[in-house]
N, C-alpha and C positions, 0 to 999 in steps of 0.2 A: 792595162789589161786586168780584167776582173777574174777573180778566182772562184772556183766552185767550192762551196762550203756545205757539208752535209750537216743538217740541223735536226736535232730531236724535237719532239713536241713538248717536252718538259725537261727542265734542268733544276735540280734541287726542288724548292717549293713553288717555282714559277712555271706557269703555263706559257709556252712560247706560241704566239699567234701570228699575225700577219707580218710580212716583210715591209718595213717602212724606209729602208735605205740600203744601199750597197756601194762598195768601193773596191779598190784594188786588193785590199787585204781582208776585208770583212763584209758581213751583212749585218744589218741592224733589224732586230725583231721587236715587236711590241710584246711586252711581258706582263702577265697578270698574276698578282699574288692574292690568292683566295683569302688568306688570313686577315688581311686588312682591306680587301676589296679595292686595291689601288693598281694603277697601271705604271709600268716602268718601261725602260728600253734596254735591250740586251744586245750589246755588240758581240758578235761571234767571229773570232779570228781563227783561221785554220793554222794549226801548228806547222804544217808542212810548208805553207806559204811563207811564214815568218822565218823559218830555218833556211829556206832556199834563198830568200832575199837578204839574209844576214841582218835582219832587223829586230831580232829578239831583244838585243840590248836597248835599242831605242824604245821598244814597247815597254820594257820593264821600267825605264826611266820615266816614261809618260805616266804610267800607273803610279809609281812611287811619288811623283810630284803631285799628281791629282789627289792622292791620299792625304797629303799635307794641307790641302786647300779647304779649310773649314770656315766658309763664309757664305752668307745668305745670297750673295750675288755671284757665286761660282757654282757651276754644276757639280753636284756631290757624287762621289764614288761610294756606292753602298754595298756592293756584293761582287764576289769573284768565284768562279768555278772553273774546273778544267776536267777534260776526259782525255782519252787516247788520241782524239782527233782535233779538238778545239780548245781555245780559251774562251770563257764567257765573262764579259764585263758588264755588270748591271749598274746603271747610273740613272739620274733623274730624267724623266720624260717631260719634255717641254712642248706641249701640244700647240702653242701659239706660234711656232715657227721661229725664224730668225729676224734680226733687225733689218737685214738687207731686204727681205720680202716686205716688211712693214713699210720701209721707205718707198719701195717701188709701187706698192699698192696705193699709197697716199700721194704719190708723186714727190712729195717732200713732207717733212714734219714741221709743225709750228715750233716756234722757239720755246714755248711753254713745255711742249712734249719733249723737245730736245734737251732742255735743261734737266728735266726729271730723269730721262734715260741716261744722260751723260754723267749726272751725279752718281748714279748707281754703278756705271762702268768705272768711274774713277775710284769709287770706294772699294770695289772689287779688286781693281788693279793695285791700289795702295796696299791692300792686304797681301797680294801676290809678291809685291816688291819687298814688303816687310819680312817675308819668309826667305829673302835673298834669292828669289827666283825671277827670271824675266820670261814673259810669255812668248814674244818674238813672232807671233802670227795674229795680231789683233786686226780684225776687220769685221764688218757687219755680219758676214756669213757665219762667223764664230761667236756671235753674241746672240743668245737665245732668249725667248720669252716664255715664262712658265704659265701655268693655268691662271694665275692672277695678273699676268702681264708684267711681272717683275723680270728684270735683267738677270741673266745667268751667263757668265763668261765660260766658254767651253773650248775644247780641243787644245790639249797641252802637248801635242805631238812634237812641236819644235821648242818647247820650253826647256830652260836650262838652269841648273843650280850655278850660281856665280861663285867664282873663287875669291881670294882675299882682295885682289885689285878690282874685282867687279867688271872685268873686261873680257871680250871675246873677239875672235877674228873671222868667224864663219858668217857668210852671207846667206840669209834665209828669210823666209816670210813670203809675202805676196807683193810683187813689184810696185803696184800703185799705192801701197800703204807703207812701203819701206823707206826709211830715212836715207839721206844722201850718203852718210858714212857707211851704211850697210851695203848699198849697191856699188860703192867705190872699192870695197874689199879692204877697208882700213880696219885696224883694231878699234873697237868702239865699246861704249857703255850701252848694253842692251836695254837697260831701264830707260835711258834717254830715247832710244829708238822706239820703245813702246809709246812714249809720250807723243812722238811725231805721228805715229799711227792713230792715236786718239784725236789729234788735230784733223787728220783726213776724215775720220769717222764723223766728227762734229760738222765739218764742212758738208759731208754727204747728207747728214740728217737735215740740215736747214736749207739746202739747195736742191737736193734730189739728184745730184751728180757729183763726180769727182773733180778736183781742182785742175787735173792735167788734161790737156787738149790734144797733144801730139799723138799721131798715129804710128809714126816710125819709132822703132825701139831706141835707136841712138838719140833721137830728138826728145823722146820721152824721158830718158835718163838725164839728159842735159837739163830739161825743164825741172826735174825733181832736184837735181844738184844745186840749181840756182833758186829753188823755191819760187819759180816764176808762175804766178797764178793771180786771178782776179776774183774778188768777192762781190757778188751782186749787190746793188744799192739797196735792195729791200731788206738785207740782213742788218740788224741793229749794230750800232757802233760798239756796244759792249761785247756782243757775240763775235763781231769781226776782230776785235782786239784780242780776244782769247784764242781765236783760230791762228792769228799771226804770231802769238806767243808760243804756240805749239808747233806750227809748221815753220820752224826757225832753223836755218842751216847750221847755226852754231849750237852744238849740244850743251856747251857750258852755260849758256844763257837761256836755253829752252826750259819751259816750265816743268816743274815736278808735280806729282799728285797733290802735294800740300799747297803749292802755289795755285793750282787750278781750283781747289775747294775754297780758297780765299778770294778768288777773282770776283769782281763786281757782277759779272754775268751770272755766276753761280749763286750769288747772294741777292740777286734782284728780286725784291718782293713785289715789284710793280707788275710782274707777269701775272695775268689773270687766270689762276688755276681753277677758279670757280666755274669757268665756262668749259672745262674739259669733261671728257666722258667719265662715266662712273669708274671704268677700269683705270683711267689715269689718276683719278682721285684716290682710289684704293692703292695704286702704285705709289703715289706721293706719301701716303700715310705709312705704308709698310716699309718704305725704303729706309726708314730710320733704324730699323733693327739690323745692325751690321753683322753680328756673329750669329750663325745658324744655331737656333735653340736645340736642334736635334743632333748635336754633335756626337751623341752616343750612338748614332746610327752609322757611324763611319767605320771603315776598315782599319784594323790595327796594323802596326808595323810588324808585329810578330806573325800575323797571318799573311802579310805580304811575303815575308821570308819563306813561309811554308809553301805559299802559292808558287814562288819562283825557285823552290827546291834548294833553299839554303840549309844544308844538313845540320849545321851547328845550332839551328833554331828549333829543330824538331823535338829534342828532349824537353824544351821549355813549355811546349804547348800540349804535352802529353795528356793533361787532365782538364784542358780548357773546354768548357761547354757553356755557351751563352744562348739566350733565347732568340730564335729567328724572328719572332713577331716584333721585337724591339729594333730589328735591323742590324744586329751585331752578328759577327761570325759565330758559327756553331760548329764545334768539332764533336763528332759522334764516334765513339769506338763501337763498331758493330760487334766485334769480338774482343775480349780482353783476356784471352787464355794465355797464361804465361808460358813462354818457351825460352828457357834459359834467361829469364828476367826481361824478355822483350815481348811487346804486344804483337800478336799475329796480324791484326788489321786495324787500320785507322782511316776512317773516311772523313774527308773534309767537306763541310757545307757551310753556308753563310747567308747574307741578306741584301736589301733592295733600294733602287731609285736611279733615273738617267735622262737621255737627250734624243732628239729626233734626227740628229745629223748623220748622214751616211757617207758623204764623200769629202775627201780632203782636196784642197787646191793650194798647195804650198810650193814655192819655187826653190830651185837649187841653182846656184852659180858656182862654177869651178874656175877660179882665176888662173889655175895652172893650165887650163885647156883653152886659153884665149878668151874671146868675147862670150858672154853668157848667151845661150840660145833663147829665143823667144818666138812667139807666134802671135803677131798682132791680130786681135779679133775684136775686142771692144772693151771699153772701160768697165761697163756693167755686164758681167758674165750672166748668161741666161740662168734662170733658176733651175735647179735640179728637179726633175720630175721622177719620183720614185715609181718603178714598175712593181706594183704589189703582186705577190704570189700567195694566193690563199692556200693554206695547208690545213689538214685536219687537226683538230685539237680536242682535248678531253672535254666532253659535254656532261651535263647533269652533275656538275660539281656543286652548284648551289641549288637550293630549293627554288621553286617558282616565285615564292614570296620574296626571297633574298634577291633574285634577279631583277625584280622591279625596283629595288632600292639603289642599285648601282648603275653607272653609265654603261650603255651597250658598247662592247668593244669595237663593233663594226663602225659605229658613229665616231669613235675616237680615232680609228685608223683613217676613216674618210677625211676627217679634219686634218690629220697629220700629213697626208699625202695629197691634199687638195691642191690642184694646179693654180699657182698664183699668177695673175696677169703681169706680163712684162710691159710696162707703160713707157719706159725710157729706152730709146734705141742705143745699143752699145756704140761706144766711140773707139776705145782702145784698151784691150786687156792683154796681158802677157801670160805665158805659161808660168805656173807657180814652180818654185824650186824648193827642194828639201835638202836639209843639211845631211851630209854623210856622217855616219857614226864614227 
């Protein structure tokens, strides 16, 4: 069920323009920042919806985890706002869509392309794991492509900080990408289950389909638990070997991110990158820079505490004021008239960058309620087609001369919500499940 979100035309320094996504909790708007003439995406979450669904804790955990993720292959959180009705989360806008759409549009990727994308996915995931966090919902739909065609891992809604033993017992993720130990309800190492998901993603990239063929839910789970699948003969031996090392029922011998980066397929210099498109060549060159150089554009922990109303943090940020144009939080005291040593008003503002994703598809299994429910529909879910709602926005912000120098927002929106052809018939997909708080 979708919620109705009342959206303003502007929040902080951002002009909110077309709707590019919507889901059960939020809508996603294209956001434009006149100061740097760049586009971002702003996820708008109705406070009432969060409180009613008791998901505020999950929302806070997602934002706090994403705030820590300072890597060039991870979608960056850059700004936060709130008013009486909504929370506003501004993150990187990735106009080239997601990896799933890329695979479907091309039927499958070449091994050269797959090697480039997979290296970036693994580098991003290695960073996530180094922060003692597991993603737990890796799939092509949650892997985005920015304006340069670079990989950006997104959607930390099911991610979790790991304890001292690094284990968890909650079944979550998307069934076709979930490891056997996850769907079995065992206590498991979520970092290892992330690696299984990566194996399924690599298989999907080089074949254009998922490894699982069963339509019935029970048969599908049985196939996953046995890792019963076939790799087409046209897939190279090196690539096939890496897939088998990842889609491995034994978590103890399943490859880690370090193992993957040292595998012969990832080090294969015989792959002819010279024949790739200009985008992929640029992608190959840029993928070397692992840590985002613009880390100063990120949200601070102090500001997160303020955003989530942690009272003990408020005195610490009383005099903080940083420049919006550099992408840092800005705290502005509209009035600083002392009243028994206290400020009368403190207004919180801050700054920018995001993603084009609007809908989540994560599954939830409750082993206390018997068998997990599922709805066999197809291995390859249909691509979401965003229903754009054009709304009025501030005009005449820039001069005519300046307008000619920047991309037209309608063109950006058109590309963001462009209907992508579904070239592969679905075979079997299950309802996603979300972990309960």
